[in-house]
C-alpha positions, 0 to 999 in steps of 0.5 A: 514685211507685213501686208495690210488691206486698205478698205474701199469706201464705196459700199460701207455695208460691205466692210464687215465682210472685207474685215472678216476676210482680211482677219482670217487671212492673217493680214496685218492691218485694215486701213481706212481713209478720211474725208468730210465732204465725200460719200465715205464712212467716218473712219473712227466709227467704222473702225470701231464697228470693225474692231468688234468683228475681228480679233487680231488685225490692226485698225488704222486711219490712213489718214485721219484729217486731224485739223477738222476735229476738236482735239479733246473729243479726238483724244477720247475717241482714239483712247476708247478705240485703242482700249476696246480693241485691245491696243489694235488701233493705229492713228494715222494723221494728216492735215488734209488738202481739200478746201471743201473739207475745211469749209464744212468743218469751219477750220482754216486751210491756211493754218492746218499744219499749226493747228495739228501740231497744237493738237498733238501736244494736247493729245499726248498730254491727255493720253498720259492722264494730265489735266486738260487745262487749269480748272479742267481735269483729265479726260479718260479713258486711259488708252491701252498703250501708256503713250496713246495709240501708235501714231503714223504721219502722212504727207509730202512737205518737209514740215509733214515729214518732220513730224515723224521725228518730232512726235515719234511713231512712223510714216505713211507713204502714199507714194509710188516706189520710184519716188518713195525712197526720197521720202523715206530718207527724209523721215529717217533723217528727221528721226535721227535729228530729233534724237530718236532711238531705233528706226521709224516705222515705214508703211507704204500704200499700193493701189491695187485691183485683182479679179475679172475685168468688171472688178478692175473697171469698178475699182478704176472708176471709184478711184477716178471719182475720188481723185477728180478734185485733184485734176490728176485722176488719170495719173492716179488710176494709171498707177493702179497695179492690176496683175500679180506680177505688178503687185509682186514687183512693187511690193519687192521695191518697197521692201528693198527701200526698207518699208516695214509694211505695205497696205494694198489699197482697194477701191472696188467693192468686191470683197473677193479681192481680199482672198485673191491678194491672200492667195498672191502672198502664199 
């Protein structure tokens, strides 16, 4: 199984340090979440900067809120990042459930799923080099990968899980091991129902913080602030793994469920967490 690093959002200027450490430690992936009405870096811009500071590690949105974005421009941005990173970009997508994000973007929260499905069809056509529409030609550049960047889909509802089978790619599970297994099974059924060959790629997220008490406290505070809107911040923070034993146990559970990769999501700003996690995996 592979392991990646989910980047914190509290101190964007430090992300270059995080990325270089993760790349040097042979982590598989850098993940970065997306919000609009929040004090986080815009993920496509940030990952573009990090692509130039790294050489081998993948760059993954976890997840980009597609309905907030105009699809033609998104197709161009994703293709550019995929091409200029040498095919290292992975486009994780979701519909977003925060009303303020949709208010700020002028999009309708109620139709976000339908909008994303329409976007996916256009993205795939544009990445294949097809014209945008009658009277409007193709939008380049062509991505590094002929079908476009690898796609991952996040979510919990049946329609969200079924996108993995409908569109291909894989599933990004922001769920604890004790209930992720059911999501994995649903995604695999969707894959087979849509006649896909092979298996979908399954990526799990695990919220972690390793280090001295002040580093762990900082991570908990940042995570609590991020999830305050949900009314479940205490529950989310309680699920953070903060010891080597907890992290090993949860990772092993994900592996037993058939996950291909675990992304260790870090909310604190201390970049030495990367080194501690690398030492844990040696």
